[in-house]
N, C-alpha and C positions, 0 to 999 in steps of 0.2 A: 416588069414592075413600071407603073405610071409615075412620073415625077411631076409635081405640081410646081409651077413658076409663080412665084410672088415677088412683086416689086417692093423694095425696101421703102418706097414712098408710103406704102400702106402701113408700115411699121411706124413711120413719122407720125402719120395722121392718128394712128391708135394711141401712141404714146401721148401726144399733145393732149387728146381727149380725156385720157386717164389720169394725166396730171391735174387737169381741171376738176374732173369729177370726184377724184379721191380727196381733193382739197376743200370741196363744197358739201359733199354728202357722205356721212359716215355709213358704213355698213350696216344692213338692218339688224343683223345678229347682235352687233354691239349696242345699237340703239335700244333693242328689246331688253337687253341684259341690264343696261343702265336704268331703265324704267321698273324692272323686276327688282333691283337692288334698292331703289327709292321706296317701292311699296313695303319691302321687308326691313328697312333701316329703322332701328328703335331710338336712335339718337337724333332729336329734333333738328339740330343744326346741320348734320349730315344729310337728312331728309330734305332740307331746304336747299343745301348746296347741289344736291343731285338733281332738285327740280330746276335750278338755275342752269345746270349744264344741259338738261332736256330743252329748256327754252331757247338757249343759245344754238343748239343743233337745228331746232325749228326755224329760228330767224335766219340762220345762215342758208338754209335750203330755199326759204321763201325769197330771201333778198339776193340770192346768188352771189353770196360773199363767202370768203374762207371761214371755216369753223375754228380756226386758230390763226393768230397773226404770224406765227412761225410756220411757214408753209414748206419747211423741210428741205433736206437733200434728197433728191430723186433716187430711190433705190428701185432698180428694174430687174425682175426675174423673167427671163426670156426662155422658153422651152421650145426648141426648134425641131421640127419633125424631120427625120433623116431622109425623107422622100421629098423634101422641099428644096427647090433650087431657086436661090436668091438672085434677083436681078436689080440693077441700079446702083446707087452708091453703097459704099462699104456699110456693114450693119451697125458698127459703133457709131459712125457718123450719123446714120438714120435715127438712132436712139436719141443722141444728143440734140439733133435737130428738133425732134419732137418735144423734148424737155424745153428747149429754147422758145419754141412757138407756144407751148402750153403756159409757161410761167409769164412770158411778155403779153400775150393775147388775153390770158386769164386774170392780168394784173395781179399775180402772185408775188409775194415778196422774194427777192433774189438774194440768197444768203451764202452763196459759195464763193470762196476766195481761190485764186489760182495757184497760190503757194501757201503751205500751212504756216510758214513763218514770216513771210513779206505781206501777207494779208491784204492782197489787192483784189477787190470783188470782181467777178467775171461779168456781171451785169445781166446775165441770163439764166442763171442757176446752172449752168453746165460747168463741168462734166457731171453726168449721172454715174452712179455705181451700178454696174451691169453684171448680173450673174447669169451666165449663158450655159445652158445644158441642151445635150442632143438627146431626143427621145424618139421612139418608134412613131410612125405616122406621117401624114402629109399636111399637118396644120401647125400653126405657131400659137402658143399659149403665152399671154402676157399679163404680167401683174406689176402695177407701179405702186410703190408704197413710200410716199413722202415721209421722211423721217425727221422730226423736230429734235433739237439737240438739248433741250432741257431733260428729257428722258434718256437721250442716247448717252449723255455724260455720266449717267448713273449706272451704266452697264459694267460687266467686269468678266474676267476669266480666271479659272484656277485649274492648275495641273494637279490633280489629286494623284495619289498612288493607287494601285489596283486594290489595296487593302480597304479602301474607303467604303463605308456602308451606305445604303440609301438614306439613312438618318443623318450621315454626315453631310450628304448632298442637300437635302432638305433643310438642314441648319445653315449651310453656306447661303443658299438662295435667300432664306429669311433673313440672314444677317445682311445681305447685300441691300435688301429693300428697306431694312431698318435704318441703315446708314443713309440710304437716299431720302428718307423722310418725306417732306412735301415737295422737294425739288422736281420730281418727275410729273407734277400736276396729277395726283391720284384723284379717283380710283385708276389704277393701272392695269394693263395687260402685261404679264411676265412671260417672256420667251425663254425657255431652257433648252440649251443644246448639250447632249451628253454623248461623247465618244468621238471618233475621228482622230484628228491631230489639233494642234493649236488653233489653225485658222478654220478647220472644218466645224468645230464646236461652235465657234462664232457665227459662222454661216447658218448653222442649224437653228440657233438661238433667234436670229433674224428672221428666218423663214417660218418659224413657229408663230411669230406675231401676225403672220397673214392667214393662219388657220381660223376658220369659223369657231367663235368662242363657244357655240353651243355643241361642238364635237369634241370628244375626249380622245386620247391616244387609243389607237386600235388595240394595243396590248394591255390586258386588264392590269398587269403590274405596273405599268407606267401611268395608266389611267388613275390608279389608286394613289401613286406618288403625286400626280397633279392635284388631286383633291386634298391630300394631306399638306402640301405646299400652300394651297390656297387658304386652308383653315388656320395654318400657323401664321401666315402673313397677315390675314384679317384679325388675328388675335393680337397683332402689334397696337392696334387702336389708332393708327395714323389717321385714317378716315379721309373722306373726300376733301381734296385741296389741303389736307393737313390739319382740319378743324376737329378731329376726332370722329369716332364712330366705328362700325364693324364693316365698312365697305373700303378697305384699302386697295384690294385688288378685285377686278371683275373676273379675271381667270388666269390660270397658269396653263401654258401650252408647252409640252415637253416633246422634243424630237431628237432621235438617236441614230447612231451610226456605228458600225464595227470599229474597233480600236486595237491598239497594239497591246501585247501582253504586259509590258511595262508600264502602262499609262492608263490614265482615266481623266481626260480633259472635260471640264464643264465650263459652259459659258451661260451668262445671264444678260439678255437684251431687254431692256425695259421700254414699254410702250406707255404713253400717257392715256388718259381717258379718250383722246381722239387718236387711237392707233388706226391710222388711215390706210386704206389700200383698195384698188379697184382693179378688175380683171377683165379680159376679152379673149376671144379666139379669132385668129385670122385663117380663113380657109381659101 
């Protein structure tokens, strides 16, 4: 079997470009959904706010400026083909160098502090949060998802018992969004992770935010739960930017994983109306 050699310098270059791209241009599926919600919104102020959001997205793209002043913590999902042999500097160093170059060259706000309590800014937005997985093949799949903390702070995890019903989970997610109110800059994308263990469900919720919002869960059971959650959340009436209306959430994405017989972990990761992510493949 042939092994493909890939220099980690290519990963640095790709991460740099994706950091800038994700902060400047929202994925097309999200832009389309915001427009659809504006056309279907029956509350005049909510329709106006959604129109302002669309204008902001257009201006950011035309002027090559960030779509939000909080350019986020760089979250990197890296799927490494098992037939790839990496050369050059260590992988994590390559990723962080890409983030450093992207945030400095792209003139993006650097928001990361080197210690959670001493609070000294690293001045280059490193380090990134890196999620690395090994997959079949000889390619590298990269997704960079800058995560602002107005929405991140509204996330949560709950360790349900196995007796919990789908309705219990739907109610928990809805309550989490109700408590969040206008803080996550709605309309939001809601990522839900169900299963695994304490940290796995949180990972699933974060990964869910990177799914195309036009695609529902492949399992009809969870696709129906996504729809029921979305309807219940939008029934809260929080609306765009908290001004009321029927568009509190744009989409709810659920990801699942097997779990222990004694547990049922559930995590909610909230994304604002600019739930940013950009991807590429390195061959």
